[in-house]
C-alpha angles and dihedrals in degrees: 000000000000117000112265115251114229127186110203119199113190157091133323120201140170105228116215099198124190114193109209134175090241138001114260122247121233108302095005131129120213121190143196091058121163112226125212134172112220136175110253150140123131093257096047090044095053095044090053091048094051090051091049088051095056102268126132094240130191120187114207109194149126132249133172132252092249131108090267095062100080094038090052098046115096124248114197135144111254094021124112117200124204105185127178116214109221135181097259133081116276112264117270131195119202107209132185116191121187131207094268091052096256116139146196118206134191118183129205098194099197110161091011089073089059096060109114135153109006136201111223130206123233107291147164092221141003123222125196137166131196102255085098129060124283087245089064093042094048091046091053092046091050089057101040126111086198122008126207118186122193092201096211134157084037121248136125116269131184097232121107104218124203085215129019125191118202145149121235094270094047092052091064089062096053116116091201125034100176125108120034120338124183106204117196119209108185117232090006093061124225147301133212116223124193111196089336097311121111111241101164141015131184136173130219127252113256111263136162108255117235106158128351096195098117101018091110090048091054092047092049093049094043096049093048094047090048090047091052090047087062096248118160116261099254091047092050089050093047091053093046091052091050091051093052090047090053094049090051093053090062137064122250134019111267095018087060096055113114131220125232090259092056091051092048090049096052092048093047114118 
């Protein structure tokens, strides 16, 4: 079977990650943090994840002309990057991660907010998220042979995806809930809905949580790759849950994303 071709339209950020013992309360300062600079952004994360999982992935994105741009752009074997350089700062995410792997994230989108109409390469599916403007999402949808939307951060959008990936909170913001919807439920796993009816359910393997920053991105990419590979719905969900769990068990966004071999290994009997 040839590798699925996935065009990813989405965000690129430089993640400034502070590891803290516990997350601060409103108005509180916590000290003794450890700071790391990590490549991130939901679009870049999902493109890297798709490439590691065996897809031929292309990332269509925007960055600034500042010093952060080259540091933020992903570098991954099997991933092609088509980045527009715009007159705005490269996107930055400020992330706090506590000892239990819980996080708080604030994103300054910068150049991501300037991504508009896009031109896509030949593909089997297009994957987009909502860290870029509606114009980019709708442009991607209009060109897609199969359109997958990870509707996060949640907001209504006029596209009609073939496959939507959301958590339970993002589901509430959807303007359309028909077609295929992969609903993530955290430690409870995920369910696949078709026109509102459950058609498959799977749970994640047990791992020790370290940093949940890119777990949803790993899930999304793995489910889409598995679906395009022709796997049965329950198997695709099970693999996606395993990818998300593996990402949550490691620090950072892109450094945490698993390979297909690692997903196979954690699911082996």
